[in-house]
C-alpha positions in Angstrom: -44.1 -21.6 59.0 -41.2 -22.3 56.5 -39.8 -25.9 57.4 -37.2 -25.5 54.5 -33.8 -25.6 55.8 -30.2 -24.1 54.9 -28.1 -26.3 52.7 -26.0 -29.2 54.0 -23.3 -31.1 52.3 -25.9 -33.5 50.5 -27.9 -30.6 49.1 -24.6 -28.6 47.8 -23.3 -32.1 46.2 -26.6 -32.9 44.4 -26.6 -28.7 43.2 -23.1 -29.2 41.8 -24.3 -32.5 39.9 -27.5 -30.6 38.5 -25.2 -27.7 37.4 -22.9 -29.9 35.6 -26.0 -31.8 34.0 -27.6 -28.4 32.9 -24.5 -26.8 31.3 -24.0 -30.2 29.3 -27.5 -30.0 27.8 -26.3 -27.0 25.4 -22.9 -28.9 24.9 -24.8 -31.8 23.6 -27.1 -29.8 21.3 -24.0 -28.1 19.7 -21.9 -31.4 19.5 -24.7 -33.1 17.7 -26.1 -30.2 15.4 -24.7 -31.4 12.3 -26.3 -35.0 12.5 -29.4 -34.1 14.7 -31.3 -30.8 14.4 -31.5 -29.2 17.6 -35.1 -28.2 17.4 -36.1 -31.9 16.5 -33.9 -33.2 19.2 -35.5 -30.9 21.8 -39.0 -31.9 20.6 -38.3 -35.7 20.9 -36.5 -35.4 24.4 -39.7 -33.5 25.5 -41.9 -36.0 24.2 -39.8 -38.9 25.7 -39.4 -36.9 29.1 -43.1 -36.1 29.3 -43.8 -40.1 29.0 -41.6 -40.8 31.6 -43.3 -38.1 34.0 -46.6 -39.8 32.8 -45.6 -43.3 33.8 -44.2 -42.0 37.3 -47.7 -40.3 37.9 -49.4 -43.5 37.0 -47.4 -45.5 39.1 -48.0 -42.9 42.2 -51.9 -42.9 40.9 -51.6 -39.2 40.5 -54.1 -37.6 38.0 -53.2 -34.6 36.1 -55.2 -31.5 37.2 -57.6 -29.9 34.8 -60.4 -28.6 36.7 -61.4 -25.2 36.9 -59.7 -24.1 33.9 -56.2 -24.8 35.3 -55.3 -26.6 32.2 -55.4 -23.3 30.5 -52.6 -22.0 32.6 -51.0 -25.2 32.1 -50.8 -25.1 28.2 -49.7 -21.4 28.4 -46.8 -22.6 30.8 -46.2 -24.9 28.2 -46.1 -22.5 25.4 -43.5 -20.3 27.0 -41.5 -23.5 27.6 -41.9 -24.3 23.8 -40.8 -20.8 22.8 -37.9 -21.0 25.1 -36.5 -24.1 23.8 -37.3 -23.2 20.0 -34.9 -20.0 20.5 -32.4 -22.2 22.2 -32.4 -24.7 19.4 -31.9 -22.0 16.9 -29.2 -20.3 19.3 -26.9 -23.0 19.4 -26.8 -22.9 15.2 -25.2 -19.6 15.5 -23.2 -19.0 18.5 -21.3 -21.3 20.9 -22.6 -23.3 23.5 -21.1 -21.2 26.3 -22.7 -18.2 25.1 -25.9 -19.8 24.9 -26.0 -21.2 28.6 -24.9 -17.6 30.0 -27.4 -15.6 28.1 -30.0 -18.3 28.9 -29.4 -17.8 32.6 -30.2 -14.2 32.6 -33.9 -15.5 33.0 -33.9 -15.0 37.0 -33.6 -11.2 36.1 -36.5 -11.3 34.0 -38.6 -13.4 36.3 -37.8 -11.0 39.1 -38.9 -8.0 37.1 -42.3 -9.6 36.3 -42.9 -10.8 39.8 -42.2 -7.5 41.0 -44.8 -6.1 38.7 -47.3 -9.1 39.3 -47.2 -10.2 43.0 -47.1 -7.5 45.9 -44.9 -10.0 48.2 -42.3 -10.0 45.3 -41.0 -6.4 45.3 -37.7 -5.8 44.5 -35.3 -4.6 47.1 -32.7 -1.8 46.5 -29.8 -4.4 46.6 -31.8 -6.4 43.7 -32.5 -3.3 41.7 -28.5 -3.0 41.6 -28.3 -6.5 40.7 -30.6 -5.7 37.7 -28.6 -2.8 36.5 -25.7 -5.0 36.9 -26.9 -7.8 34.8 -28.1 -5.4 32.0 -24.7 -3.7 32.0 -23.2 -7.2 31.7 -25.4 -7.9 28.8 -24.7 -4.7 26.9 -20.8 -5.3 27.3 -21.4 -8.8 25.9 -23.3 -7.7 23.0 -21.1 -4.7 22.4 -18.2 -7.3 22.0 -20.4 -9.3 19.5 -21.3 -6.1 17.5 -17.4 -5.3 17.1 -16.8 -8.9 16.1 -19.6 -9.5 13.7 -20.5 -5.9 12.5 -24.2 -6.3 13.2 -27.0 -8.8 14.0 -25.6 -11.9 12.1 -23.8 -14.8 13.1 -22.6 -15.2 16.6 -24.5 -11.9 17.6 -27.7 -13.2 16.3 -27.4 -16.4 18.3 -26.6 -14.5 21.3 -29.7 -12.4 20.8 -31.9 -15.6 20.4 -30.4 -17.2 23.6 -31.2 -13.9 25.7 -34.8 -14.2 24.3 -34.7 -17.5 25.4 -34.0 -16.2 28.9 -36.9 -14.0 28.4 -39.2 -16.8 27.7 -38.0 -18.8 30.7 -38.5 -16.0 33.1 -41.9 -15.5 31.9 -42.6 -19.3 32.6 -41.3 -18.7 36.1 -43.8 -15.6 36.6 -46.7 -17.7 34.9 -46.4 -20.6 37.3 -45.8 -18.4 40.3 -48.9 -16.1 39.6 -51.2 -18.7 38.9 -52.7 -21.7 40.5 -49.9 -23.8 38.9 -47.8 -23.0 42.1 -50.0 -25.3 44.0 -49.8 -28.3 41.7 -47.2 -31.4 42.3 -44.1 -30.9 40.4 -44.7 -33.7 38.2 -47.9 -32.0 36.9 -46.4 -28.8 36.2 -43.4 -30.6 34.4 -45.7 -32.8 32.5 -47.8 -29.6 31.2 -44.5 -28.2 29.9 -43.0 -31.3 28.3 -46.2 -32.3 26.8 -47.0 -29.1 25.2 -43.4 -28.7 24.1 -43.6 -31.9 22.3 -46.9 -31.1 20.7 -45.7 -27.8 19.4 -42.1 -28.5 18.8 -42.4 -31.6 16.5 -44.6 -29.9 14.1 -42.5 -26.8 14.0 -39.3 -29.0 13.4 -41.1 -30.8 10.3 -42.5 -27.4 8.8 -39.4 -25.5 9.1 -37.1 -28.4 7.5 -35.2 -29.1 10.8 -35.5 -32.7 10.4 -31.8 -34.0 10.2 -31.4 -37.2 12.0 -28.3 -39.3 11.3 -28.4 -41.9 13.9 -24.5 -42.0 15.2 -23.8 -43.4 18.7 -23.3 -39.8 19.8 -26.7 -38.7 18.5 -28.3 -41.6 20.4 -26.0 -40.8 23.5 -27.3 -37.3 23.5 -31.0 -37.9 23.1 -30.8 -40.5 25.9 -28.9 -37.9 28.2 -31.2 -35.1 27.1 -34.7 -37.1 27.8 -33.9 -39.4 30.8 -31.2 -37.3 32.7 -31.9 -33.8 31.7 -35.9 -33.6 31.2 -36.8 -36.3 33.6 -34.4 -37.0 36.5 -32.7 -33.6 36.9 -36.1 -31.6 37.0 -37.5 -34.0 39.6 -34.5 -33.6 41.8 -34.4 -29.9 41.6 -38.3 -29.8 42.4 -37.7 -32.0 45.5 -34.6 -29.8 46.7 -36.8 -26.9 46.5 -39.3 -28.6 48.7 -36.7 -29.3 51.4 -34.1 -26.5 51.2 -34.2 -22.6 51.0 -34.7 -21.5 47.5 -32.5 -18.4 47.7 -29.6 -20.5 48.5 -30.1 -23.0 45.6 -30.6 -20.4 43.2 -27.2 -19.0 44.0 -25.6 -22.4 43.6 -27.6 -22.8 40.3 -25.4 -19.9 38.7 -22.4 -22.5 38.6 -24.2 -23.8 35.6 -23.3 -20.8 33.2 -19.6 -21.0 34.3 -19.5 -25.0 33.7 -20.9 -24.1 30.3 -18.2 -21.8 29.4 -15.5 -24.1 30.6 -16.9 -27.1 29.2 -17.5 -25.6 25.7 -13.9 -24.5 25.7 -12.6 -27.9 26.7 -14.9 -30.1 24.9 -16.0 -28.3 21.7 -12.7 -26.0 21.5 -15.1 -22.9 21.8 -13.0 -19.8 22.0 -13.3 -17.7 25.4 -13.3 -14.0 24.2 -12.2 -11.3 27.0 -15.0 -8.9 26.1 -17.7 -11.7 26.6 -16.1 -13.0 29.7 -16.2 -9.4 31.3 -20.0 -9.0 30.3 -20.7 -12.4 31.8 -18.9 -11.8 34.8 -21.2 -8.5 35.2 -24.4 -10.2 34.1 -23.9 -13.2 36.4 -22.9 -11.0 39.5 -26.1 -9.2 38.9 -28.1 -12.2 38.6 -26.8 -13.5 42.0 -27.6 -10.3 43.8 -31.0 -10.6 42.5 -31.6 -14.2 43.2 -29.5 -14.6 46.6 -30.8 -11.4 48.2 -32.5 -13.3 51.0 -29.4 -15.2 51.7 -27.2 -11.9 51.7 -29.6 -10.3 54.1 -29.6 -13.2 56.4 -25.7 -13.3 56.4 -25.6 -9.3 57.1 -28.0 -10.0 60.0 -25.6 -12.5 61.5 
């Protein structure tokens, strides 16, 4: 029997805080990019966040599961996590933080398609297929806006494309976790696999590709602390705790406030332009994503 419950004021309040935090991570990467290479920053935040998770596991006397080859799935999930943030790190160098967060949050659509193919009990309903179509229509509109502005795969459009690929990588991570024995692991262990692998792979990549800019300004230190402690450690653990207590479909619908916060904060804090064509595409895409992720909630509302 599913003991998870509908949202209460505590859950709504925590979700609003989480959405604000998650939207701010792209803002922080963009704001500090001239002084702190985004890929290097993501590598270091993964290492620090992973260390904090390892300390928490030690305090709980929790051991990392490696038996029966589960470590292979863990490292593969970490590889997808690494690819996602490598793409995000490159994307913020070419496009706005608002664009990155919107395209990155197309991940649930790609996850839903992968789970539909992989797990029989995750088949998409007709309303969800409508959401998939709507999301891809929104992506197409947003890219057409970029093509007219850039005249090809350069500049902002290239950054948008990298952010969209980051969404594909994030969706792939979700499918991998759900379709393997990683789904039975405690959240700390799954998170440690992702953060640890991300640090091990991203740091050499940053060094090999020359993404080594580090000018230790106060804003840079503030960003690194925020990304490591608040984003990678605290927010992810709170999210997993909410998933264990509340209905995932309803949490998922609220999580799509993140792209909206990202666009508004990017315009406010970084003076990023808000183009009408991109807004139209983003609204279509996010509407489709809500239909895909919130299907269970909508069905329960209709039944009432």
